C-alpha positions in Angstrom: -27.2 -8.2 -8.7 -25.6 -11.6 -9.4 -22.4 -10.5 -7.6 -24.4 -9.9 -4.4 -24.8 -13.6 -3.7 -23.2 -15.4 -0.8 -19.4 -15.3 -1.1 -17.1 -18.2 -0.6 -14.5 -16.3 1.4 -14.0 -18.5 4.4 -14.5 -15.5 6.7 -18.2 -15.8 7.1 -20.9 -14.9 4.6 -22.1 -11.5 3.6 -24.9 -11.6 1.0 -25.2 -7.8 0.9 -21.7 -6.9 -0.4 -20.5 -7.6 -3.9 -17.4 -9.7 -4.3 -14.2 -7.7 -4.3 -11.6 -8.2 -7.0 -8.1 -6.7 -6.9 -6.4 -6.6 -10.4 -2.8 -5.7 -10.1 -1.6 -3.5 -13.0 2.0 -2.7 -14.0 3.7 -1.0 -16.9 3.9 -3.3 -19.9 0.8 -5.4 -19.1 -1.2 -6.9 -22.0 -4.5 -5.0 -22.0 -6.6 -8.0 -23.3 -5.2 -10.1 -20.5 -7.2 -8.1 -18.0 -9.9 -6.5 -20.1 -11.6 -9.9 -20.9 -11.7 -11.0 -17.2 -12.6 -7.5 -16.1 -15.7 -7.5 -18.3 -16.7 -10.9 -17.1 -16.3 -9.9 -13.4 -18.0 -6.5 -13.8 -20.9 -7.8 -15.8 -21.5 -10.3 -13.0 -21.8 -7.6 -10.5 -18.3 -7.9 -8.9 -16.5 -4.8 -7.6 -13.2 -4.6 -9.5 -10.3 -2.5 -8.1 -7.5 -1.6 -10.5 -4.4 -1.5 -8.3 -1.1 0.2 -9.0 1.6 2.1 -7.0 -0.1 5.4 -7.8 -3.2 6.7 -9.6 -1.2 7.7 -12.6 -2.1 6.0 -15.9 -0.5 2.6 -16.4 0.6 2.0 -20.0 0.2 -1.4 -21.6 2.6 -3.2 -23.9 0.8 -1.7 -26.9 0.6 1.9 -25.5 -3.0 1.7 -24.3 -3.2 3.6 -20.9 -5.4 2.5 -18.0 -6.4 4.5 -15.0 -6.0 2.7 -11.7 -8.8 3.1 -9.1 -6.8 2.4 -5.9 -3.1 2.3 -4.9 -1.2 -0.6 -3.3 -1.7 1.1 0.0 -5.4 2.1 -0.3 -6.6 -1.2 -1.8 -9.3 -2.9 0.4 -7.7 -5.6 2.5 -10.7 -8.0 2.3 -10.3 -9.1 -1.3 -12.2 -12.2 -2.5 -10.2 -12.5 -5.8 -6.6 -11.5 -6.4 -5.8 -11.3 -10.1 -2.6 -10.6 -12.1 -2.7 -10.2 -16.0 0.3 -11.0 -18.1 2.5 -9.0 -20.4 6.1 -7.8 -20.2 6.8 -9.0 -16.7 10.6 -8.5 -16.7 10.3 -5.4 -14.5 7.3 -6.4 -12.3 9.0 -9.6 -11.3 11.6 -7.6 -9.5 9.1 -4.9 -8.2 9.3 -5.5 -4.4 6.2 -3.4 -3.7 3.9 -5.3 -6.0 5.4 -8.7 -5.2 5.0 -8.0 -1.4 1.4 -6.7 -2.0 0.6 -10.0 -3.8 2.2 -12.2 -1.1 0.3 -10.3 1.6 -3.1 -10.3 -0.1 -2.7 -13.8 -1.5 -2.6 -15.2 2.0 -6.2 -13.8 2.6 -7.9 -13.9 -0.8 -10.4 -16.7 -1.5 -9.0 -17.1 -5.0 -5.5 -16.3 -6.3 -5.6 -16.0 -10.1 -3.7 -14.9 -13.2 -3.8 -14.9 -17.0 -0.8 -15.5 -19.4 2.5 -14.6 -17.9 0.8 -13.2 -14.8 1.4 -16.7 -13.4 5.2 -15.8 -13.4 4.4 -12.9 -11.1 2.3 -15.1 -8.8 5.2 -17.5 -8.7 7.6 -14.7 -7.8 5.4 -13.9 -4.8 5.5 -17.5 -3.7 1.8 -18.0 -4.4 2.2 -21.0 -6.7 4.4 -23.1 -4.4 2.9 -26.6 -4.5 0.3 -25.6 -7.1 -0.3 -26.4 -10.8 -0.7 -23.4 -13.1 -1.1 -22.4 -16.7 0.6 -19.6 -18.7 1.2 -18.5 -22.2 2.5 -21.5 -24.3 5.8 -19.7 -24.9 6.4 -19.1 -21.2 5.8 -22.6 -19.9 9.6 -23.3 -19.5 10.0 -20.0 -17.7 7.2 -20.8 -15.2 8.8 -24.2 -14.6 12.0 -22.5 -13.4 10.1 -21.4 -10.3 9.4 -25.1 -9.4 5.7 -24.8 -10.5 3.9 -27.7 -12.0 3.0 -26.4 -15.4 -0.3 -27.1 -17.1 -1.1 -26.8 -20.7 -4.8 -26.3 -20.0 -6.5 -23.1 -21.3 -7.9 -22.7 -17.8 -6.2 -24.5 -14.9 -7.9 -24.9 -11.6 -5.9 -26.3 -8.6 -7.9 -25.7 -5.4 -8.2 -22.0 -5.0 -5.7 -21.2 -7.7 -7.1 -20.4 -11.1 -4.8 -19.5 -14.0 -5.4 -19.0 -17.7 -3.3 -19.5 -20.7 -2.3 -16.7 -23.1 -4.2 -13.5 -23.7 -7.6 -14.6 -25.1 -7.7 -17.4 -22.6 -8.5 -14.6 -20.1 -12.1 -14.5 -21.4 -12.5 -18.3 -20.7 -10.8 -17.9 -17.4 -13.1 -15.0 -16.3 -16.2 -16.8 -17.2 -15.0 -20.0 -15.5 -14.2 -18.1 -12.3 -17.6 -16.4 -12.3 -19.3 -19.8 -12.8 -17.3 -21.2 -9.9 -18.1 -18.4 -7.4 -21.5 -17.2 -8.6 -22.9 -20.1 -10.5 -23.3 -21.0 -14.2 -26.3 -18.8 -14.8 -24.3 -15.7 -13.9 -21.4 -16.8 -16.2 -23.8 -17.5 -19.0 -25.4 -14.1 -18.7 -21.9 -12.5 -18.8 -21.0 -14.6 -21.9 -24.2 -13.6 -23.6 -23.7 -9.9 -22.8 -20.2 -10.1 -24.4 -21.6 -12.1 -27.4 -18.7 -14.4 -26.8 -19.2 -16.9 -29.6 -15.7 -17.3 -31.0 -15.2 -18.5 -34.5 -11.6 -17.6 -35.4 -10.7 -17.2 -39.1 -7.6 -19.5 -38.8 -6.6 -22.5 -36.8 -3.4 -20.7 -35.6 -4.1 -20.1 -31.9 -1.7 -22.8 -30.7 1.8 -24.0 -31.8 0.3 -27.2 -33.2 -2.3 -25.3 -35.3 0.0 -22.5 -36.4 2.7 -24.8 -37.6 6.5 -24.6 -37.4 7.1 -21.7 -39.8 4.7 -19.4 -37.9 6.1 -20.6 -34.5 9.6 -19.8 -35.7 8.5 -16.3 -36.7 7.0 -15.7 -33.3 10.2 -16.9 -31.6 12.2 -14.3 -33.6 9.7 -11.7 -32.6 9.8 -12.6 -29.0 13.6 -12.6 -29.0 13.7 -9.2 -30.5 11.1 -7.8 -28.1 12.3 -9.3 -24.8 15.9 -10.2 -25.5 17.9 -11.3 -22.4 15.9 -9.1 -20.0 13.3 -11.6 -19.2 15.8 -14.4 -18.5 17.8 -12.2 -16.2 14.7 -11.0 -14.3 13.4 -14.6 -13.9 16.8 -15.7 -12.6 16.8 -13.0 -10.0 13.2 -13.6 -9.1 13.8 -17.4 -8.8 16.8 -16.6 -6.5 14.6 -14.5 -4.2 12.0 -17.3 -4.1 14.6 -19.8 -3.2 16.0 -17.5 -0.4 12.5 -17.2 1.1 12.0 -20.9 1.0 15.4 -21.5 2.7 14.7 -18.8 5.4 13.7 -20.1 8.9 9.9 -20.0 9.5 8.7 -16.6 10.6 11.9 -14.9 9.4 
C-alpha cells in the first residue's frame, strides 16, 4: 500500500506500519471539511482515527452524523498527522478535554493540520504560536486575534504545520499533504480515484469572484447563524492562550 512507505516521524522509520492520522471531531463540525481529506488519506493507505470524547455519533452543522472510531483516551499516542476540521467552533474552542488532547498530541505528531476554522481550534491549543496559517476567508480576522500570522493561501505550509482554507480547500489540502509525506504518485492516484477535476459552474468561490452583493448576503447569514457566540468564545479562548504564554515555563 502507498501508506506503508517510510514515515517522516522523527522517531525512527517503520516501513511496515501505515501512517496514523487522528481527526478530532466535535459537534457542529462541517462534514466536507473532514470528508475530503479523509478520502485522500484513506485512499493513500493511511489509517485514519475519528476521535471524539465518546463513541456516540457526532452531528455536523448540517445534521449529518458521524461515528467516531476511538475516544480521546483510547486514541493511539503515536500519531503521524493530527487534523482538525472546521465548522461551528464556538463550543469546541472552550472544550478543555479536546484542546488539551490537541496540545498533548500536537507536541508529538509529525504534522499538525487543519481545514477552515479548524485553525482557530489549533490556535486555542497553542499549536500555531509562531506559525503562519490559513482559514476560511470570513474567519481570517478571528484567527489573527490569537496572534497567528494569517495566510490567504488555499493550502498554507509552514514547516510541519499545514492548514487549508474554507471547506472545499480540504480536498486540495488532503492531496497536498499526501504528496508531501508519501510522494506525488500517491497523491495523483488519490486524485484520480476521486475524479477530482473541478470545474465550478460559477466564479463565486471567493469574495473577489462572488462580488459585494453576495458577500453581504453571506455576512447576514453568518451573523444570523453565529451571532455573538463565536466572538465571546474566541475572546475567552484567546484569554486562556495569553494566560498560558504568561505562565512560568513548566507551570
